[in-house]
N, CA, C and O atoms as a GROMACS GRO file, in nm:
protein
  284
    1MET      N    1   0.252  -0.717  -1.940
    1MET     CA    2   0.129  -0.645  -1.915
    1MET      C    3   0.131  -0.594  -1.770
    1MET      O    4   0.156  -0.671  -1.677
    2ILE      N    5   0.105  -0.466  -1.754
    2ILE     CA    6   0.099  -0.406  -1.620
    2ILE      C    7  -0.034  -0.334  -1.606
    2ILE      O    8  -0.074  -0.256  -1.694
    3ARG      N    9  -0.103  -0.359  -1.496
    3ARG     CA   10  -0.229  -0.290  -1.466
    3ARG      C   11  -0.209  -0.219  -1.332
    3ARG      O   12  -0.159  -0.278  -1.236
    4LYS      N   13  -0.250  -0.091  -1.326
    4LYS     CA   14  -0.237  -0.014  -1.203
    4LYS      C   15  -0.369   0.057  -1.174
    4LYS      O   16  -0.441   0.098  -1.265
    5THR      N   17  -0.398   0.070  -1.044
    5THR     CA   18  -0.515   0.146  -1.002
    5THR      C   19  -0.491   0.200  -0.861
    5THR      O   20  -0.404   0.151  -0.789
    6ARG      N   21  -0.567   0.301  -0.825
    6ARG     CA   22  -0.559   0.359  -0.691
    6ARG      C   23  -0.696   0.348  -0.628
    6ARG      O   24  -0.796   0.386  -0.689
    7LEU      N   25  -0.702   0.295  -0.505
    7LEU     CA   26  -0.828   0.274  -0.437
    7LEU      C   27  -0.808   0.291  -0.287
    7LEU      O   28  -0.721   0.227  -0.228
    8ALA      N   29  -0.889   0.376  -0.226
    8ALA     CA   30  -0.891   0.395  -0.080
    8ALA      C   31  -0.754   0.423  -0.022
    8ALA      O   32  -0.719   0.371   0.084
    9GLY      N   33  -0.676   0.506  -0.090
    9GLY     CA   34  -0.546   0.543  -0.037
    9GLY      C   35  -0.434   0.443  -0.062
    9GLY      O   36  -0.328   0.453   0.000
   10TYR      N   37  -0.457   0.347  -0.150
   10TYR     CA   38  -0.355   0.247  -0.182
   10TYR      C   39  -0.338   0.236  -0.333
   10TYR      O   40  -0.435   0.248  -0.409
   11ASP      N   41  -0.215   0.214  -0.376
   11ASP     CA   42  -0.185   0.187  -0.516
   11ASP      C   43  -0.175   0.036  -0.535
   11ASP      O   44  -0.098  -0.031  -0.467
   12PHE      N   45  -0.253  -0.016  -0.628
   12PHE     CA   46  -0.252  -0.159  -0.660
   12PHE      C   47  -0.188  -0.176  -0.797
   12PHE      O   48  -0.217  -0.102  -0.890
   13SER      N   49  -0.101  -0.274  -0.809
   13SER     CA   50  -0.033  -0.300  -0.935
   13SER      C   51  -0.026  -0.450  -0.958
   13SER      O   52   0.012  -0.526  -0.869
   14ILE      N   53  -0.063  -0.492  -1.079
   14ILE     CA   54  -0.054  -0.633  -1.118
   14ILE      C   55   0.031  -0.639  -1.244
   14ILE      O   56   0.001  -0.574  -1.344
   15GLU      N   57   0.136  -0.718  -1.238
   15GLU     CA   58   0.227  -0.730  -1.353
   15GLU      C   59   0.237  -0.878  -1.392
   15GLU      O   60   0.265  -0.964  -1.309
   16LYS      N   61   0.215  -0.903  -1.518
   16LYS     CA   62   0.227  -1.039  -1.571
   16LYS      C   63   0.347  -1.042  -1.665
   16LYS      O   64   0.353  -0.965  -1.761
   17ASN      N   65   0.441  -1.130  -1.637
   17ASN     CA   66   0.559  -1.145  -1.722
   17ASN      C   67   0.594  -1.293  -1.731
   17ASN      O   68   0.524  -1.375  -1.671
   18PRO      N   69   0.698  -1.330  -1.803
   18PRO     CA   70   0.731  -1.472  -1.818
   18PRO      C   71   0.761  -1.542  -1.685
   18PRO      O   72   0.749  -1.665  -1.676
   19GLU      N   73   0.798  -1.467  -1.583
   19GLU     CA   74   0.827  -1.527  -1.452
   19GLU      C   75   0.700  -1.559  -1.374
   19GLU      O   76   0.704  -1.641  -1.282
   20GLY      N   77   0.590  -1.495  -1.408
   20GLY     CA   78   0.464  -1.518  -1.337
   20GLY      C   79   0.387  -1.389  -1.318
   20GLY      O   80   0.407  -1.292  -1.392
   21ILE      N   81   0.299  -1.389  -1.220
   21ILE     CA   82   0.216  -1.273  -1.190
   21ILE      C   83   0.263  -1.215  -1.058
   21ILE      O   84   0.279  -1.287  -0.959
   22HIS      N   85   0.285  -1.084  -1.056
   22HIS     CA   86   0.332  -1.015  -0.936
   22HIS      C   87   0.228  -0.910  -0.896
   22HIS      O   88   0.186  -0.829  -0.978
   23VAL      N   89   0.188  -0.914  -0.771
   23VAL     CA   90   0.089  -0.819  -0.719
   23VAL      C   91   0.158  -0.730  -0.617
   23VAL      O   92   0.233  -0.778  -0.531
   24SER      N   93   0.134  -0.601  -0.626
   24SER     CA   94   0.193  -0.504  -0.534
   24SER      C   95   0.083  -0.414  -0.479
   24SER      O   96   0.000  -0.362  -0.554
   25VAL      N   97   0.084  -0.394  -0.346
   25VAL     CA   98  -0.010  -0.304  -0.281
   25VAL      C   99   0.072  -0.212  -0.191
   25VAL      O  100   0.140  -0.257  -0.099
   26LYS      N  101   0.065  -0.080  -0.221
   26LYS     CA  102   0.143   0.018  -0.144
   26LYS      C  103   0.052   0.135  -0.108
   26LYS      O  104  -0.032   0.175  -0.188
   27PRO      N  105   0.069   0.190   0.012
   27PRO     CA  106  -0.009   0.310   0.045
   27PRO      C  107   0.037   0.428  -0.040
   27PRO      O  108   0.155   0.438  -0.074
   28THR      N  109  -0.056   0.516  -0.074
   28THR     CA  110  -0.021   0.634  -0.151
   28THR      C  111   0.060   0.730  -0.065
   28THR      O  112   0.058   0.721   0.058
   29GLU      N  113   0.129   0.820  -0.129
   29GLU     CA  114   0.211   0.916  -0.058
   29GLU      C  115   0.122   1.003   0.032
   29GLU      O  116   0.022   1.058  -0.014
   30GLY      N  117   0.158   1.015   0.158
   30GLY     CA  118   0.081   1.095   0.252
   30GLY      C  119  -0.033   1.022   0.319
   30GLY      O  120  -0.096   1.077   0.410
   31HIS      N  121  -0.063   0.900   0.276
   31HIS     CA  122  -0.177   0.826   0.333
   31HIS      C  123  -0.158   0.797   0.481
   31HIS      O  124  -0.252   0.813   0.560
   32ALA      N  125  -0.040   0.754   0.521
   32ALA     CA  126  -0.015   0.720   0.661
   32ALA      C  127  -0.032   0.842   0.751
   32ALA      O  128  -0.092   0.832   0.858
   33GLU      N  129   0.021   0.957   0.709
   33GLU     CA  130   0.007   1.078   0.789
   33GLU      C  131  -0.139   1.121   0.799
   33GLU      O  132  -0.184   1.162   0.905
   34ALA      N  133  -0.211   1.110   0.689
   34ALA     CA  134  -0.353   1.148   0.688
   34ALA      C  135  -0.433   1.058   0.781
   34ALA      O  136  -0.519   1.105   0.856
   35ARG      N  137  -0.405   0.928   0.778
   35ARG     CA  138  -0.475   0.835   0.868
   35ARG      C  139  -0.449   0.870   1.013
   35ARG      O  140  -0.541   0.873   1.094
   36THR      N  141  -0.322   0.895   1.045
   36THR     CA  142  -0.285   0.930   1.182
   36THR      C  143  -0.359   1.055   1.227
   36THR      O  144  -0.411   1.059   1.339
   37GLU      N  145  -0.363   1.156   1.142
   37GLU     CA  146  -0.430   1.281   1.176
   37GLU      C  147  -0.580   1.261   1.198
   37GLU      O  148  -0.637   1.315   1.292
   38VAL      N  149  -0.643   1.183   1.112
   38VAL     CA  150  -0.787   1.158   1.124
   38VAL      C  151  -0.818   1.084   1.254
   38VAL      O  152  -0.913   1.119   1.324
   39PHE      N  153  -0.740   0.983   1.287
   39PHE     CA  154  -0.767   0.908   1.410
   39PHE      C  155  -0.737   0.990   1.535
   39PHE      O  156  -0.802   0.971   1.638
   40GLN      N  157  -0.640   1.082   1.528
   40GLN     CA  158  -0.616   1.172   1.640
   40GLN      C  159  -0.735   1.265   1.661
   40GLN      O  160  -0.775   1.291   1.774
   41MET      N  161  -0.791   1.316   1.550
   41MET     CA  162  -0.909   1.402   1.560
   41MET      C  163  -1.028   1.325   1.618
   41MET      O  164  -1.103   1.377   1.700
   42PHE      N  165  -1.043   1.199   1.574
   42PHE     CA  166  -1.153   1.118   1.625
   42PHE      C  167  -1.138   1.091   1.774
   42PHE      O  168  -1.236   1.097   1.848
   43ASP      N  169  -1.015   1.063   1.819
   43ASP     CA  170  -0.991   1.040   1.962
   43ASP      C  171  -1.022   1.164   2.043
   43ASP      O  172  -1.078   1.155   2.152
   44GLN      N  173  -0.984   1.281   1.991
   44GLN     CA  174  -1.014   1.407   2.061
   44GLN      C  175  -1.165   1.430   2.066
   44GLN      O  176  -1.217   1.474   2.169
   45PHE      N  177  -1.233   1.402   1.957
   45PHE     CA  178  -1.380   1.415   1.953
   45PHE      C  179  -1.445   1.325   2.058
   45PHE      O  180  -1.533   1.368   2.132
   46ARG      N  181  -1.402   1.200   2.063
   46ARG     CA  182  -1.458   1.104   2.158
   46ARG      C  183  -1.434   1.148   2.301
   46ARG      O  184  -1.523   1.140   2.386
   47LYS      N  185  -1.312   1.197   2.329
   47LYS     CA  186  -1.277   1.243   2.463
   47LYS      C  187  -1.363   1.363   2.504
   47LYS      O  188  -1.415   1.368   2.615
   48THR      N  189  -1.378   1.459   2.414
   48THR     CA  190  -1.459   1.578   2.442
   48THR      C  191  -1.605   1.540   2.462
   48THR      O  192  -1.671   1.593   2.552
   49ALA      N  193  -1.656   1.450   2.380
   49ALA     CA  194  -1.795   1.407   2.394
   49ALA      C  195  -1.818   1.341   2.530
   49ALA      O  196  -1.917   1.371   2.596
   50ARG      N  197  -1.730   1.254   2.570
   50ARG     CA  198  -1.745   1.187   2.701
   50ARG      C  199  -1.737   1.286   2.816
   50ARG      O  200  -1.810   1.274   2.914
   51GLN      N  201  -1.646   1.385   2.806
   51GLN     CA  202  -1.634   1.486   2.912
   51GLN      C  203  -1.762   1.567   2.925
   51GLN      O  204  -1.793   1.616   3.034
   52ASN      N  205  -1.836   1.581   2.818
   52ASN     CA  206  -1.960   1.658   2.818
   52ASN      C  207  -2.085   1.572   2.832
   52ASN      O  208  -2.197   1.620   2.817
   53GLY      N  209  -2.066   1.445   2.862
   53GLY     CA  210  -2.178   1.357   2.888
   53GLY      C  211  -2.252   1.305   2.766
   53GLY      O  212  -2.364   1.257   2.778
   54VAL      N  213  -2.191   1.314   2.650
   54VAL     CA  214  -2.253   1.264   2.527
   54VAL      C  215  -2.199   1.124   2.500
   54VAL      O  216  -2.079   1.105   2.482
   55GLY      N  217  -2.289   1.026   2.496
   55GLY     CA  218  -2.248   0.888   2.478
   55GLY      C  219  -2.253   0.843   2.333
   55GLY      O  220  -2.302   0.915   2.246
   56PRO      N  221  -2.201   0.724   2.309
   56PRO     CA  222  -2.197   0.670   2.172
   56PRO      C  223  -2.336   0.655   2.109
   56PRO      O  224  -2.350   0.672   1.988
   57THR      N  225  -2.436   0.624   2.190
   57THR     CA  226  -2.572   0.608   2.136
   57THR      C  227  -2.624   0.740   2.082
   57THR      O  228  -2.684   0.744   1.975
   58GLU      N  229  -2.602   0.848   2.156
   58GLU     CA  230  -2.646   0.980   2.110
   58GLU      C  231  -2.574   1.021   1.982
   58GLU      O  232  -2.634   1.077   1.891
   59ILE      N  233  -2.444   0.994   1.977
   59ILE     CA  234  -2.365   1.028   1.859
   59ILE      C  235  -2.416   0.951   1.738
   59ILE      O  236  -2.434   1.008   1.630
   60LEU      N  237  -2.440   0.822   1.755
   60LEU     CA  238  -2.491   0.738   1.646
   60LEU      C  239  -2.628   0.785   1.601
   60LEU      O  240  -2.655   0.793   1.481
   61ALA      N  241  -2.717   0.817   1.696
   61ALA     CA  242  -2.850   0.864   1.660
   61ALA      C  243  -2.842   0.996   1.582
   61ALA      O  244  -2.914   1.014   1.484
   62TYR      N  245  -2.756   1.086   1.626
   62TYR     CA  246  -2.739   1.213   1.555
   62TYR      C  247  -2.689   1.189   1.413
   62TYR      O  248  -2.741   1.247   1.318
   63TRP      N  249  -2.588   1.103   1.400
   63TRP     CA  250  -2.532   1.074   1.268
   63TRP      C  251  -2.637   1.013   1.176
   63TRP      O  252  -2.647   1.051   1.059
   64LEU      N  253  -2.716   0.918   1.228
   64LEU     CA  254  -2.820   0.855   1.147
   64LEU      C  255  -2.923   0.957   1.100
   64LEU      O  256  -2.966   0.956   0.984
   65LYS      N  257  -2.964   1.048   1.191
   65LYS     CA  258  -3.061   1.150   1.153
   65LYS      C  259  -3.004   1.239   1.042
   65LYS      O  260  -3.077   1.278   0.951
   66GLN      N  261  -2.875   1.272   1.050
   66GLN     CA  262  -2.814   1.355   0.947
   66GLN      C  263  -2.809   1.281   0.813
   66GLN      O  264  -2.834   1.341   0.709
   67GLN      N  265  -2.778   1.153   0.816
   67GLN     CA  266  -2.770   1.073   0.695
   67GLN      C  267  -2.907   1.056   0.629
   67GLN      O  268  -2.917   1.049   0.506
   68LEU      N  269  -3.011   1.048   0.710
   68LEU     CA  270  -3.146   1.029   0.659
   68LEU      C  271  -3.216   1.161   0.625
   68LEU      O  272  -3.328   1.162   0.575
   69GLY      N  273  -3.148   1.272   0.654
   69GLY     CA  274  -3.206   1.403   0.624
   69GLY      C  275  -3.311   1.447   0.722
   69GLY      O  276  -3.391   1.536   0.691
   70MET      N  277  -3.314   1.386   0.840
   70MET     CA  278  -3.411   1.423   0.944
   70MET      C  279  -3.350   1.531   1.034
   70MET      O  280  -3.228   1.537   1.049
   71LYS      N  281  -3.433   1.614   1.091
   71LYS     CA  282  -3.382   1.716   1.184
   71LYS      C  283  -3.444   1.704   1.318
   71LYS      O  284  -3.413   1.781   1.408
   0.00000   0.00000   0.00000
């Protein structure tokens, strides 16, 4: 019996055979590159925000207002 699923950029596989149960977790193809790109964009965003005097509290407040549908 083999069960497979994909979740959050990872492939999960569980195989049951006479030897026992084997679990495998592997990143999906391209996941590592995508993560690297996203974190590079985030670092650039943070750097630009700090250069312009925008702090983490302002960013968080803005994000919360957007999530709550407030303007």
